[in-house]
N, C-alpha and C positions, 0 to 999 in steps of 0.2 A: 507556468510557462505562458508567455504571450505568443500570439500568432501574428506573424508579419504578413501583410498582403502580398509582398513580393516572394514569399516562400522561403526566405532565408532561414528563419527560425524553424520552420517546419522541416525544411530540407536537412538542416543540421541535426534536428531531433531524430529524423528517420535514419540518418547516417549513423548516429550514436547507437540507436537501437540495434541496427544491423551488426555493427561492430561488436557490441556487447553480446549479442546472440551468437555470433560466430565464435567469439572467445569462450563463451559458456559451453558451447557444444564441444569445442576442442578440449577444454578442461575436463568435461565429463568423459570424453573418449580417452584422455590420458588416465583418468581414474579407472576406467574400465580395463585398459591395458595393464595398468599397474596391479590391479587385483588379479587379472588373468595371469600375469607373469609370476605372481607370488602364491598362487593356489595350484594344487595338483589338477591335472587334466585341462584340456582346452575349454576355458570358460565360454567362449563365443559359441562353440558347438553345443555345449550343455544348455545354454540359453536358447539357442535355435531349436533344440530338441524339446524345449519346454520343461526341463528339469526344474521342479518348483523351488528347490533350495538355491540353485544357481540364479534363478530369476529373482528370488527374494533378496539375496545378498547383493546382487548387481543393482537392483532398484534402490536399495538402501544406500549404496555407495553414491548413486546419482543424486539422491535427495540430499545427502550430506554435502556433496560438492555444490549443489544448487544453493544451499544456505550460505556457503562461503562466497559464491559469486554475487548473490544478491546483496550481502552485507558490504562487500568490496565496492560495488556500484554505489550503494547508499552513502558510504563515507567518502566518496571520491571528490566531493565539493564542486561538482560541475565541470571540472577541468577534464576534458575527454582523454587526452593522452595520459595524464596522471591517473585517472580512473582505470584505464585499460591496463596500465603497468601495475597498479596496485592489485587489480583483479588477477592478473597473471601470476604475480609473486605469491599472493595469499592463496590462490588456487593451487599452485604447485605445492606449497607448504601443507595445505590441507590434504592433498592426495597422499603425500608422504606420511603425514600424521595418521591418517585413516588406515593406510596399509600396515604401518608399523604397529599400531594399536591392535588391529585385528589379528595380526600374526602373533603378537605377544599374548593376547587373550587365548588364542588357540594353543599356544605352547603351555601356558600356565594351566589351562583346563584339560589339556590332553585331547582336544577335539581333533579328529582326523577329517580334515576338510575334503579330502579326496572322496571318502565314503559319503560324507554329508551331501556334497554337491551332486554326486552321481545318483543319489537315492531318488526313487520314484514318488515318494511321499514326503510331505513337509516334516522336517525334523526340528526338534526344539533347539538344537545347537545352531541351526541357521538363523533362528530368531535372535539368538544372543549375538551372533556375529553381525547381523543386520542392525541391531540396536547400537552396537559399537560404532558402526559406520555413520549412523544418523547423529548419535551423541557427539562424536568427534567433530562432525561437520558443524554442529551447533556451538561447540566449545571454541573452535577456531573462528567461527563467524562472530561470536560475541567478543572474542579477544581482539578482533579487528577494531571494534569501537574504541 
């Protein structure tokens, strides 16, 4: 990127950074609320209370979404509106894919997420669900290429 003395390029770059940051935060919040709606118990309360499994699963979901957001920005070809729209579409698809995959895994393995999330100690099942969130984020991110 070149820097214009009149601030045009710098101003445009700063604006793009802010827009992508806001969109990224909104997608991560969407991911959080999607996981919250599909898991037993209020996830936000469990995270606030410091339940380690709830924090682990939530953090993994955020990392997975971040991969999708970063790759969407990377492939946006410099066109801001196109990049924002691509990031939004792929981000929503990624959230849906992560939630469905995690719920499918829980169903197939018989994991009781209500018990896991409420536990005071880290459970192996939480690591498995967290891995699914991260891996699905990577899969969707690479699929964007």
